[in-house]
LOBARO-996302 format. One record per atom (N, C-alpha, C, O): chain; residue in three letters; atom name; x, y, z. Coordinates in Angstrom, 1 decimal. Layout:
N
<'A' 'ALA' 'CA' <X Y Z>>
...
***
This chain:
110
<'A' 'MET' 'N' <11.7 0.5 55.9>>
<'A' 'MET' 'CA' <11.7 1.5 54.7>>
<'A' 'MET' 'C' <10.3 2.4 54.7>>
<'A' 'MET' 'O' <9.3 2.1 55.4>>
<'A' 'SER' 'N' <10.6 3.6 53.9>>
<'A' 'SER' 'CA' <9.5 4.6 54.1>>
<'A' 'SER' 'C' <8.3 4.0 53.3>>
<'A' 'SER' 'O' <8.4 3.1 52.5>>
<'A' 'ASN' 'N' <7.1 4.6 53.5>>
<'A' 'ASN' 'CA' <5.9 4.3 52.8>>
<'A' 'ASN' 'C' <6.1 4.6 51.0>>
<'A' 'ASN' 'O' <5.6 4.0 50.1>>
<'A' 'ALA' 'N' <7.0 5.9 51.0>>
<'A' 'ALA' 'CA' <7.1 6.3 49.6>>
<'A' 'ALA' 'C' <7.9 5.4 48.7>>
<'A' 'ALA' 'O' <7.7 5.1 47.5>>
<'A' 'THR' 'N' <8.9 4.9 49.6>>
<'A' 'THR' 'CA' <9.9 3.9 48.8>>
<'A' 'THR' 'C' <9.0 2.6 48.4>>
<'A' 'THR' 'O' <9.2 2.1 47.3>>
<'A' 'ASN' 'N' <8.3 2.2 49.3>>
<'A' 'ASN' 'CA' <7.4 0.8 49.1>>
<'A' 'ASN' 'C' <6.5 1.2 47.9>>
<'A' 'ASN' 'O' <6.4 0.4 47.0>>
<'A' 'THR' 'N' <5.9 2.5 47.8>>
<'A' 'THR' 'CA' <5.0 2.8 46.7>>
<'A' 'THR' 'C' <5.6 2.9 45.5>>
<'A' 'THR' 'O' <5.0 2.5 44.5>>
<'A' 'VAL' 'N' <6.7 3.2 45.4>>
<'A' 'VAL' 'CA' <7.5 3.3 44.2>>
<'A' 'VAL' 'C' <8.0 2.2 43.8>>
<'A' 'VAL' 'O' <8.2 2.0 42.6>>
<'A' 'ARG' 'N' <8.4 1.1 44.8>>
<'A' 'ARG' 'CA' <8.8 -0.4 44.3>>
<'A' 'ARG' 'C' <7.7 -1.1 44.1>>
<'A' 'ARG' 'O' <7.9 -2.1 43.4>>
<'A' 'ASP' 'N' <6.6 -0.9 44.6>>
<'A' 'ASP' 'CA' <5.3 -1.6 44.2>>
<'A' 'ASP' 'C' <5.0 -1.2 42.7>>
<'A' 'ASP' 'O' <4.9 -2.1 41.8>>
<'A' 'THR' 'N' <4.8 0.0 42.5>>
<'A' 'THR' 'CA' <4.6 0.7 41.3>>
<'A' 'THR' 'C' <5.3 0.0 40.1>>
<'A' 'THR' 'O' <4.7 -0.7 39.2>>
<'A' 'TYR' 'N' <6.8 0.3 40.5>>
<'A' 'TYR' 'CA' <7.8 -0.3 39.4>>
<'A' 'TYR' 'C' <7.5 -1.8 39.0>>
<'A' 'TYR' 'O' <7.5 -2.2 37.9>>
<'A' 'ARG' 'N' <7.3 -2.8 40.3>>
<'A' 'ARG' 'CA' <7.0 -4.0 40.0>>
<'A' 'ARG' 'C' <5.7 -4.2 39.3>>
<'A' 'ARG' 'O' <5.7 -5.1 38.4>>
<'A' 'ASP' 'N' <4.6 -3.5 39.6>>
<'A' 'ASP' 'CA' <3.3 -3.6 38.8>>
<'A' 'ASP' 'C' <3.5 -3.5 37.4>>
<'A' 'ASP' 'O' <3.0 -4.3 36.6>>
<'A' 'THR' 'N' <4.3 -2.3 37.0>>
<'A' 'THR' 'CA' <4.5 -1.8 35.7>>
<'A' 'THR' 'C' <5.6 -2.6 34.7>>
<'A' 'THR' 'O' <5.5 -2.8 33.5>>
<'A' 'THR' 'N' <6.7 -3.1 35.6>>
<'A' 'THR' 'CA' <7.6 -3.7 34.9>>
<'A' 'THR' 'C' <7.6 -5.5 34.8>>
<'A' 'THR' 'O' <8.0 -6.4 34.0>>
<'A' 'GLY' 'N' <7.0 -5.7 36.0>>
<'A' 'GLY' 'CA' <7.1 -7.0 36.4>>
<'A' 'GLY' 'C' <8.2 -7.7 37.0>>
<'A' 'GLY' 'O' <8.3 -8.9 37.0>>
<'A' 'GLN' 'N' <9.1 -6.6 37.5>>
<'A' 'GLN' 'CA' <10.5 -7.1 38.0>>
<'A' 'GLN' 'C' <10.3 -6.6 39.6>>
<'A' 'GLN' 'O' <9.4 -6.1 40.1>>
<'A' 'SER' 'N' <11.4 -6.9 39.9>>
<'A' 'SER' 'CA' <11.5 -6.8 41.4>>
<'A' 'SER' 'C' <12.4 -5.6 41.8>>
<'A' 'SER' 'O' <13.2 -5.2 41.0>>
<'A' 'GLY' 'N' <12.3 -5.2 43.0>>
<'A' 'GLY' 'CA' <12.9 -4.0 43.5>>
<'A' 'GLY' 'C' <14.5 -4.1 43.5>>
<'A' 'GLY' 'O' <15.2 -3.0 43.6>>
<'A' 'ASP' 'N' <15.0 -5.0 43.3>>
<'A' 'ASP' 'CA' <16.5 -5.2 43.0>>
<'A' 'ASP' 'C' <16.7 -4.6 41.7>>
<'A' 'ASP' 'O' <17.6 -3.8 41.6>>
<'A' 'ASN' 'N' <15.9 -5.0 40.8>>
<'A' 'ASN' 'CA' <16.2 -4.6 39.3>>
<'A' 'ASN' 'C' <15.9 -2.9 39.3>>
<'A' 'ASN' 'O' <16.6 -2.1 38.6>>
<'A' 'LEU' 'N' <14.9 -2.4 40.1>>
<'A' 'LEU' 'CA' <14.8 -0.8 40.1>>
<'A' 'LEU' 'C' <16.1 -0.3 40.5>>
<'A' 'LEU' 'O' <16.5 0.6 39.8>>
<'A' 'LYS' 'N' <16.9 -0.8 41.6>>
<'A' 'LYS' 'CA' <18.0 -0.4 42.0>>
<'A' 'LYS' 'C' <19.0 -0.3 40.8>>
<'A' 'LYS' 'O' <19.5 0.8 40.5>>
<'A' 'GLY' 'N' <19.2 -1.3 40.0>>
<'A' 'GLY' 'CA' <20.0 -1.3 39.0>>
<'A' 'GLY' 'C' <19.7 -0.4 37.9>>
<'A' 'GLY' 'O' <20.6 0.0 37.2>>
<'A' 'ASP' 'N' <18.4 -0.2 37.7>>
<'A' 'ASP' 'CA' <18.0 0.7 36.6>>
<'A' 'ASP' 'C' <18.4 2.3 37.0>>
<'A' 'ASP' 'O' <19.0 3.1 36.3>>
<'A' 'VAL' 'N' <17.8 2.4 38.2>>
<'A' 'VAL' 'CA' <18.3 3.8 39.0>>
<'A' 'VAL' 'C' <19.7 4.2 38.8>>
<'A' 'VAL' 'O' <20.1 5.3 38.5>>
<'A' 'ARG' 'N' <20.7 3.0 39.0>>
<'A' 'ARG' 'CA' <22.0 3.1 39.0>>
<'A' 'ARG' 'C' <22.5 3.5 37.3>>
<'A' 'ARG' 'O' <23.3 4.4 37.1>>
<'A' 'ARG' 'N' <21.9 2.7 36.4>>
<'A' 'ARG' 'CA' <22.1 2.9 34.9>>
<'A' 'ARG' 'C' <21.7 4.4 34.5>>
<'A' 'ARG' 'O' <22.3 4.9 33.6>>
<'A' 'VAL' 'N' <20.6 5.0 35.1>>
<'A' 'VAL' 'CA' <20.1 6.1 34.6>>
<'A' 'VAL' 'C' <21.1 7.0 35.3>>
<'A' 'VAL' 'O' <21.4 8.0 34.7>>
<'A' 'GLY' 'N' <21.6 6.9 36.5>>
<'A' 'GLY' 'CA' <22.6 7.8 37.1>>
<'A' 'GLY' 'C' <23.7 7.8 36.0>>
<'A' 'GLY' 'O' <24.0 8.8 35.5>>
<'A' 'GLU' 'N' <24.2 6.6 35.7>>
<'A' 'GLU' 'CA' <25.2 6.8 34.9>>
<'A' 'GLU' 'C' <25.1 7.4 33.6>>
<'A' 'GLU' 'O' <26.0 8.0 33.1>>
<'A' 'ASP' 'N' <24.1 7.1 33.0>>
<'A' 'ASP' 'CA' <23.6 7.8 31.6>>
<'A' 'ASP' 'C' <23.7 9.3 31.9>>
<'A' 'ASP' 'O' <24.3 10.1 31.1>>
<'A' 'LEU' 'N' <23.2 9.6 32.9>>
<'A' 'LEU' 'CA' <23.1 11.2 33.2>>
<'A' 'LEU' 'C' <24.6 11.8 33.2>>
<'A' 'LEU' 'O' <24.9 12.9 32.7>>
<'A' 'THR' 'N' <25.4 10.9 34.1>>
<'A' 'THR' 'CA' <26.9 11.4 34.1>>
<'A' 'THR' 'C' <27.5 11.2 32.6>>
<'A' 'THR' 'O' <28.4 12.0 32.2>>
<'A' 'GLN' 'N' <27.1 10.5 32.1>>
<'A' 'GLN' 'CA' <27.6 10.4 30.7>>
<'A' 'GLN' 'C' <27.2 11.6 29.7>>
<'A' 'GLN' 'O' <27.8 12.1 28.8>>
<'A' 'ILE' 'N' <25.9 11.9 30.1>>
<'A' 'ILE' 'CA' <25.4 13.2 29.1>>
<'A' 'ILE' 'C' <25.8 14.5 29.8>>
<'A' 'ILE' 'O' <25.6 15.5 29.1>>
<'A' 'LYS' 'N' <26.3 14.5 30.9>>
<'A' 'LYS' 'CA' <26.9 15.7 31.5>>
<'A' 'LYS' 'C' <28.3 15.7 31.0>>
<'A' 'LYS' 'O' <28.8 16.9 30.8>>
<'A' 'ASP' 'N' <29.1 14.8 30.7>>
<'A' 'ASP' 'CA' <30.3 14.7 30.4>>
<'A' 'ASP' 'C' <30.5 15.2 28.8>>
<'A' 'ASP' 'O' <31.5 15.8 28.5>>
<'A' 'ASN' 'N' <29.4 14.7 28.0>>
<'A' 'ASN' 'CA' <29.3 15.0 26.7>>
<'A' 'ASN' 'C' <28.9 16.2 26.6>>
<'A' 'ASN' 'O' <29.5 16.8 25.6>>
<'A' 'LEU' 'N' <28.2 16.9 27.2>>
<'A' 'LEU' 'CA' <27.7 18.3 27.3>>
<'A' 'LEU' 'C' <28.9 19.2 27.6>>
<'A' 'LEU' 'O' <29.1 20.2 26.9>>
<'A' 'SER' 'N' <29.7 18.9 28.6>>
<'A' 'SER' 'CA' <30.9 19.5 29.0>>
<'A' 'SER' 'C' <31.8 19.5 27.9>>
<'A' 'SER' 'O' <32.4 20.6 27.6>>
<'A' 'SER' 'N' <32.1 18.3 27.1>>
<'A' 'SER' 'CA' <33.1 18.3 26.2>>
<'A' 'SER' 'C' <32.6 19.1 24.9>>
<'A' 'SER' 'O' <33.4 19.6 24.2>>
<'A' 'THR' 'N' <31.6 19.1 24.6>>
<'A' 'THR' 'CA' <30.8 19.9 23.6>>
<'A' 'THR' 'C' <31.0 21.4 24.0>>
<'A' 'THR' 'O' <31.7 22.1 23.2>>
<'A' 'ALA' 'N' <30.6 22.0 24.9>>
<'A' 'ALA' 'CA' <30.8 23.1 25.5>>
<'A' 'ALA' 'C' <32.5 23.7 25.4>>
<'A' 'ALA' 'O' <32.8 24.8 25.0>>
<'A' 'HIS' 'N' <33.2 22.9 25.6>>
<'A' 'HIS' 'CA' <34.9 23.2 25.4>>
<'A' 'HIS' 'C' <34.9 23.2 23.9>>
<'A' 'HIS' 'O' <35.4 24.2 23.4>>
<'A' 'ASP' 'N' <34.5 22.3 23.1>>
<'A' 'ASP' 'CA' <34.7 22.3 21.8>>
<'A' 'ASP' 'C' <34.3 23.6 21.1>>
<'A' 'ASP' 'O' <35.1 24.3 20.4>>
<'A' 'VAL' 'N' <33.0 24.1 21.4>>
<'A' 'VAL' 'CA' <32.3 25.4 20.9>>
<'A' 'VAL' 'C' <33.2 26.5 21.6>>
<'A' 'VAL' 'O' <33.2 27.6 21.0>>
<'A' 'ALA' 'N' <33.7 26.4 22.6>>
<'A' 'ALA' 'CA' <34.4 27.7 23.1>>
<'A' 'ALA' 'C' <35.7 27.5 22.4>>
<'A' 'ALA' 'O' <36.2 28.6 22.1>>
<'A' 'ALA' 'N' <36.3 26.5 22.0>>
<'A' 'ALA' 'CA' <37.6 26.6 21.2>>
<'A' 'ALA' 'C' <37.5 27.0 19.9>>
<'A' 'ALA' 'O' <38.2 27.8 19.4>>
<'A' 'ALA' 'N' <36.4 26.5 19.2>>
<'A' 'ALA' 'CA' <36.0 27.0 17.7>>
<'A' 'ALA' 'C' <35.8 28.7 17.7>>
<'A' 'ALA' 'O' <36.3 29.5 16.9>>
<'A' 'ALA' 'N' <35.0 28.9 18.9>>
<'A' 'ALA' 'CA' <34.6 30.5 18.8>>
<'A' 'ALA' 'C' <36.1 31.2 19.1>>
<'A' 'ALA' 'O' <36.3 32.4 18.6>>
<'A' 'ARG' 'N' <37.0 30.7 19.8>>
<'A' 'ARG' 'CA' <38.3 31.5 20.0>>
<'A' 'ARG' 'C' <39.1 31.5 18.7>>
<'A' 'ARG' 'O' <39.8 32.5 18.3>>
<'A' 'SER' 'N' <39.0 30.1 18.0>>
<'A' 'SER' 'CA' <39.7 30.3 16.9>>
<'A' 'SER' 'C' <39.2 30.9 15.6>>
<'A' 'SER' 'O' <40.0 31.2 14.7>>
<'A' 'GLY' 'N' <38.0 31.2 15.6>>
<'A' 'GLY' 'CA' <37.1 32.0 14.9>>
<'A' 'GLY' 'C' <37.4 33.5 15.0>>
<'A' 'GLY' 'O' <37.3 34.3 14.1>>
<'A' 'TYR' 'N' <37.6 33.9 16.2>>
<'A' 'TYR' 'CA' <37.7 35.2 16.6>>
<'A' 'TYR' 'C' <39.2 35.6 16.4>>
<'A' 'TYR' 'O' <39.4 36.7 16.0>>
<'A' 'ALA' 'N' <40.2 34.7 16.6>>
<'A' 'ALA' 'CA' <41.5 35.0 16.3>>
<'A' 'ALA' 'C' <41.8 35.0 14.7>>
<'A' 'ALA' 'O' <42.6 35.9 14.3>>
<'A' 'ALA' 'N' <41.1 34.2 13.8>>
<'A' 'ALA' 'CA' <41.2 34.3 12.6>>
<'A' 'ALA' 'C' <40.6 35.9 11.9>>
<'A' 'ALA' 'O' <41.2 36.6 11.1>>
<'A' 'ALA' 'N' <39.2 36.1 12.6>>
<'A' 'ALA' 'CA' <38.5 37.4 12.1>>
<'A' 'ALA' 'C' <39.6 38.5 12.7>>
<'A' 'ALA' 'O' <39.8 39.3 11.8>>
<'A' 'LYS' 'N' <40.2 38.6 13.6>>
<'A' 'LYS' 'CA' <41.1 39.6 14.2>>
<'A' 'LYS' 'C' <42.4 39.7 13.4>>
<'A' 'LYS' 'O' <42.9 40.8 13.2>>
<'A' 'GLU' 'N' <42.9 38.4 12.8>>
<'A' 'GLU' 'CA' <44.0 38.5 11.9>>
<'A' 'GLU' 'C' <43.4 39.1 10.5>>
<'A' 'GLU' 'O' <44.2 39.9 10.0>>
<'A' 'ARG' 'N' <42.4 39.0 9.8>>
<'A' 'ARG' 'CA' <41.9 39.4 8.7>>
<'A' 'ARG' 'C' <41.8 41.0 9.0>>
<'A' 'ARG' 'O' <42.4 41.9 8.3>>
<'A' 'ALA' 'N' <41.1 41.3 10.0>>
<'A' 'ALA' 'CA' <40.9 42.9 10.2>>
<'A' 'ALA' 'C' <42.3 43.5 10.4>>
<'A' 'ALA' 'O' <42.6 44.5 9.8>>
<'A' 'ALA' 'N' <43.1 42.8 11.1>>
<'A' 'ALA' 'CA' <44.6 43.4 11.1>>
<'A' 'ALA' 'C' <45.3 43.8 9.7>>
<'A' 'ALA' 'O' <45.9 44.8 9.5>>
<'A' 'SER' 'N' <45.1 42.8 8.9>>
<'A' 'SER' 'CA' <45.5 42.4 7.6>>
<'A' 'SER' 'C' <45.0 43.6 6.7>>
<'A' 'SER' 'O' <45.8 44.3 6.0>>
<'A' 'THR' 'N' <43.7 43.7 6.7>>
<'A' 'THR' 'CA' <42.9 44.6 6.0>>
<'A' 'THR' 'C' <43.4 46.0 6.4>>
<'A' 'THR' 'O' <43.8 46.8 5.5>>
<'A' 'TYR' 'N' <43.4 46.3 7.5>>
<'A' 'TYR' 'CA' <43.9 47.7 8.3>>
<'A' 'TYR' 'C' <45.0 48.0 7.6>>
<'A' 'TYR' 'O' <45.1 49.1 7.0>>
<'A' 'GLU' 'N' <46.0 47.1 7.8>>
<'A' 'GLU' 'CA' <47.5 47.4 7.4>>
<'A' 'GLU' 'C' <47.5 47.7 5.8>>
<'A' 'GLU' 'O' <48.3 48.5 5.3>>
<'A' 'GLY' 'N' <46.7 46.9 5.1>>
<'A' 'GLY' 'CA' <46.7 47.0 3.7>>
<'A' 'GLY' 'C' <46.3 48.4 3.3>>
<'A' 'GLY' 'O' <47.0 49.1 2.5>>
<'A' 'ALA' 'N' <45.1 48.9 3.8>>
<'A' 'ALA' 'CA' <44.5 50.2 3.7>>
<'A' 'ALA' 'C' <45.3 51.3 4.2>>
<'A' 'ALA' 'O' <45.4 52.4 3.5>>
<'A' 'ARG' 'N' <46.0 51.2 5.4>>
<'A' 'ARG' 'CA' <46.9 52.0 5.8>>
<'A' 'ARG' 'C' <48.1 52.5 4.9>>
<'A' 'ARG' 'O' <48.4 53.7 4.8>>
<'A' 'GLU' 'N' <48.8 51.3 4.3>>
<'A' 'GLU' 'CA' <49.7 51.4 3.1>>
<'A' 'GLU' 'C' <49.1 52.2 1.9>>
<'A' 'GLU' 'O' <49.7 53.1 1.4>>
<'A' 'ARG' 'N' <48.0 51.8 1.5>>
<'A' 'ARG' 'CA' <47.6 52.5 0.3>>
<'A' 'ARG' 'C' <47.3 53.9 0.7>>
<'A' 'ARG' 'O' <47.5 54.7 -0.2>>
<'A' 'GLY' 'N' <46.7 54.5 1.9>>
<'A' 'GLY' 'CA' <46.7 55.7 2.1>>
<'A' 'GLY' 'C' <47.9 56.4 2.2>>
<'A' 'GLY' 'O' <47.9 57.6 1.9>>
<'A' 'LEU' 'N' <49.0 55.8 2.8>>
<'A' 'LEU' 'CA' <50.2 56.6 2.9>>
<'A' 'LEU' 'C' <50.9 56.6 1.2>>
<'A' 'LEU' 'O' <51.7 57.5 0.9>>
<'A' 'GLU' 'N' <50.6 55.7 0.5>>
<'A' 'GLU' 'CA' <51.1 55.7 -0.7>>
<'A' 'GLU' 'C' <50.5 56.9 -1.4>>
<'A' 'GLU' 'O' <51.2 57.8 -2.0>>
<'A' 'ALA' 'N' <49.2 56.9 -1.3>>
<'A' 'ALA' 'CA' <48.4 58.0 -2.1>>
<'A' 'ALA' 'C' <48.9 59.4 -1.4>>
<'A' 'ALA' 'O' <48.9 60.4 -2.1>>
<'A' 'THR' 'N' <49.1 59.5 -0.2>>
<'A' 'THR' 'CA' <49.7 60.9 0.3>>
<'A' 'THR' 'C' <51.0 61.2 -0.3>>
<'A' 'THR' 'O' <51.2 62.2 -0.9>>
<'A' 'GLU' 'N' <51.8 60.2 -0.3>>
<'A' 'GLU' 'CA' <52.9 60.5 -1.0>>
<'A' 'GLU' 'C' <53.0 60.9 -2.4>>
<'A' 'GLU' 'O' <53.7 61.7 -2.9>>
<'A' 'THR' 'N' <52.1 60.2 -3.1>>
<'A' 'THR' 'CA' <51.8 60.8 -4.5>>
<'A' 'THR' 'C' <51.4 62.1 -4.7>>
<'A' 'THR' 'O' <51.9 63.0 -5.4>>
<'A' 'LEU' 'N' <50.0 62.3 -3.8>>
<'A' 'LEU' 'CA' <49.6 63.7 -4.0>>
<'A' 'LEU' 'C' <50.7 64.7 -3.5>>
<'A' 'LEU' 'O' <50.9 65.6 -4.3>>
<'A' 'GLN' 'N' <51.5 64.7 -2.4>>
<'A' 'GLN' 'CA' <52.6 65.5 -2.1>>
<'A' 'GLN' 'C' <53.5 65.8 -3.2>>
<'A' 'GLN' 'O' <53.8 67.0 -3.5>>
<'A' 'ALA' 'N' <53.9 64.6 -4.1>>
<'A' 'ALA' 'CA' <54.9 64.9 -5.1>>
<'A' 'ALA' 'C' <54.3 65.7 -6.2>>
<'A' 'ALA' 'O' <55.1 66.5 -6.7>>
<'A' 'ARG' 'N' <52.9 65.6 -6.6>>
<'A' 'ARG' 'CA' <52.3 66.2 -7.5>>
<'A' 'ARG' 'C' <52.2 67.8 -7.3>>
<'A' 'ARG' 'O' <52.6 68.6 -8.1>>
<'A' 'ILE' 'N' <51.8 68.0 -5.9>>
<'A' 'ILE' 'CA' <51.7 69.4 -5.4>>
<'A' 'ILE' 'C' <53.0 70.0 -5.6>>
<'A' 'ILE' 'O' <53.2 71.2 -6.0>>
<'A' 'LYS' 'N' <53.9 69.3 -5.3>>
<'A' 'LYS' 'CA' <55.4 69.8 -5.5>>
<'A' 'LYS' 'C' <55.9 70.2 -7.0>>
<'A' 'LYS' 'O' <56.6 71.1 -7.3>>
<'A' 'GLU' 'N' <55.2 69.3 -7.8>>
<'A' 'GLU' 'CA' <55.6 69.3 -9.3>>
<'A' 'GLU' 'C' <55.0 70.6 -9.8>>
<'A' 'GLU' 'O' <55.7 71.4 -10.4>>
<'A' 'SER' 'N' <53.6 70.9 -9.5>>
<'A' 'SER' 'CA' <53.0 71.9 -10.1>>
<'A' 'SER' 'C' <52.1 72.6 -9.0>>
<'A' 'SER' 'O' <50.9 72.5 -8.9>>
<'A' 'PRO' 'N' <52.8 73.5 -8.2>>
<'A' 'PRO' 'CA' <51.9 74.0 -6.9>>
<'A' 'PRO' 'C' <50.8 75.0 -7.6>>
<'A' 'PRO' 'O' <49.7 75.0 -7.0>>
<'A' 'VAL' 'N' <50.9 75.7 -8.5>>
<'A' 'VAL' 'CA' <49.9 76.7 -9.0>>
<'A' 'VAL' 'C' <48.6 75.9 -9.2>>
<'A' 'VAL' 'O' <47.5 76.1 -8.6>>
<'A' 'THR' 'N' <48.8 74.8 -10.1>>
<'A' 'THR' 'CA' <47.7 74.1 -10.5>>
<'A' 'THR' 'C' <46.9 73.6 -9.2>>
<'A' 'THR' 'O' <45.7 73.8 -9.0>>
<'A' 'SER' 'N' <47.9 72.8 -8.4>>
<'A' 'SER' 'CA' <47.2 72.4 -7.1>>
<'A' 'SER' 'C' <46.5 73.3 -6.5>>
<'A' 'SER' 'O' <45.4 73.0 -6.1>>
<'A' 'VAL' 'N' <46.9 74.6 -6.3>>
<'A' 'VAL' 'CA' <46.1 75.8 -5.5>>
<'A' 'VAL' 'C' <44.8 76.0 -6.3>>
<'A' 'VAL' 'O' <43.8 76.1 -5.7>>
<'A' 'ALA' 'N' <44.9 76.0 -7.8>>
<'A' 'ALA' 'CA' <43.7 76.3 -8.5>>
<'A' 'ALA' 'C' <42.5 75.3 -8.4>>
<'A' 'ALA' 'O' <41.3 75.5 -8.3>>
<'A' 'ILE' 'N' <43.3 74.0 -8.3>>
<'A' 'ILE' 'CA' <42.2 72.9 -7.9>>
<'A' 'ILE' 'C' <41.7 72.9 -6.7>>
<'A' 'ILE' 'O' <40.5 72.6 -6.6>>
<'A' 'ALA' 'N' <42.4 73.1 -5.7>>
<'A' 'ALA' 'CA' <42.0 73.2 -4.4>>
<'A' 'ALA' 'C' <40.9 74.4 -4.2>>
<'A' 'ALA' 'O' <39.9 74.2 -3.6>>
<'A' 'ALA' 'N' <41.1 75.5 -4.8>>
<'A' 'ALA' 'CA' <40.2 76.7 -4.9>>
<'A' 'ALA' 'C' <38.8 76.5 -5.4>>
<'A' 'ALA' 'O' <37.7 77.0 -5.0>>
<'A' 'GLY' 'N' <38.9 75.5 -6.6>>
<'A' 'GLY' 'CA' <37.8 75.3 -7.4>>
<'A' 'GLY' 'C' <37.0 74.2 -6.5>>
<'A' 'GLY' 'O' <35.7 74.2 -6.5>>
<'A' 'VAL' 'N' <37.5 73.3 -5.9>>
<'A' 'VAL' 'CA' <36.8 72.2 -5.1>>
<'A' 'VAL' 'C' <36.2 72.9 -3.8>>
<'A' 'VAL' 'O' <35.1 72.6 -3.4>>
<'A' 'GLY' 'N' <37.0 73.8 -3.2>>
<'A' 'GLY' 'CA' <36.4 74.8 -2.2>>
<'A' 'GLY' 'C' <35.3 75.5 -2.6>>
<'A' 'GLY' 'O' <34.3 75.5 -1.8>>
<'A' 'LEU' 'N' <35.2 76.2 -3.7>>
<'A' 'LEU' 'CA' <34.1 76.8 -4.2>>
<'A' 'LEU' 'C' <33.0 76.0 -4.5>>
<'A' 'LEU' 'O' <31.9 76.4 -4.2>>
<'A' 'LEU' 'N' <33.0 74.6 -5.2>>
<'A' 'LEU' 'CA' <32.1 73.9 -5.4>>
<'A' 'LEU' 'C' <31.4 73.3 -4.1>>
<'A' 'LEU' 'O' <30.2 73.2 -4.0>>
<'A' 'LEU' 'N' <32.2 73.0 -3.1>>
<'A' 'LEU' 'CA' <31.6 72.6 -1.9>>
<'A' 'LEU' 'C' <31.0 73.7 -1.2>>
<'A' 'LEU' 'O' <30.0 73.4 -0.5>>
<'A' 'GLY' 'N' <31.5 75.1 -1.3>>
<'A' 'GLY' 'CA' <30.6 76.2 -0.7>>
<'A' 'GLY' 'C' <29.4 76.4 -1.3>>
<'A' 'GLY' 'O' <28.5 76.7 -0.6>>
<'A' 'ILE' 'N' <29.2 76.1 -2.9>>
<'A' 'ILE' 'CA' <27.9 76.4 -3.4>>
<'A' 'ILE' 'C' <26.9 75.2 -2.8>>
<'A' 'ILE' 'O' <25.8 75.5 -2.5>>
<'A' 'VAL' 'N' <27.4 74.1 -2.7>>
<'A' 'VAL' 'CA' <26.7 73.0 -2.6>>
<'A' 'VAL' 'C' <25.9 73.2 -1.3>>
<'A' 'VAL' 'O' <24.6 73.2 -1.3>>
<'A' 'LEU' 'N' <26.9 73.5 -0.1>>
<'A' 'LEU' 'CA' <26.6 73.4 1.2>>
<'A' 'LEU' 'C' <25.8 74.8 1.4>>
<'A' 'LEU' 'O' <25.0 74.9 2.3>>
<'A' 'ALA' 'N' <25.8 75.8 0.6>>
<'A' 'ALA' 'CA' <25.0 77.0 1.0>>
<'A' 'ALA' 'C' <23.6 76.7 0.4>>
<'A' 'ALA' 'O' <22.7 77.4 0.7>>
<'A' 'ARG' 'N' <23.4 75.6 -0.4>>
<'A' 'ARG' 'CA' <21.9 75.5 -0.9>>
<'A' 'ARG' 'C' <21.2 74.6 0.2>>
<'A' 'ARG' 'O' <20.0 74.5 0.0>>
<'A' 'ARG' 'N' <21.7 74.2 0.9>>
<'A' 'ARG' 'CA' <21.1 73.3 2.1>>
<'A' 'ARG' 'C' <20.5 74.1 3.0>>
<'A' 'ARG' 'O' <20.0 73.7 4.0>>
***
């Protein structure tokens, strides 16, 4: 046996009062504990990844739903505006000219 191994074994015996055979058992248990910790970390990482995917899917669904609702309201507003323009085209042109004039005044002051 190497000198380092004997030193470790002697230090273990002096510290714990147990023989080197117990050291092998302790080292084996530490190895088993480390394997269990690694497995737990791996499982936790998989759980976190699954939760992230689930959260992303839910956020994507909400965004799609919000977009679709806004799109539908925009289309309805466009249809309503087109109907009002057809009902009174002269009034619509006058309103558009007034808005254009006001924008021109505001932008010219900058």
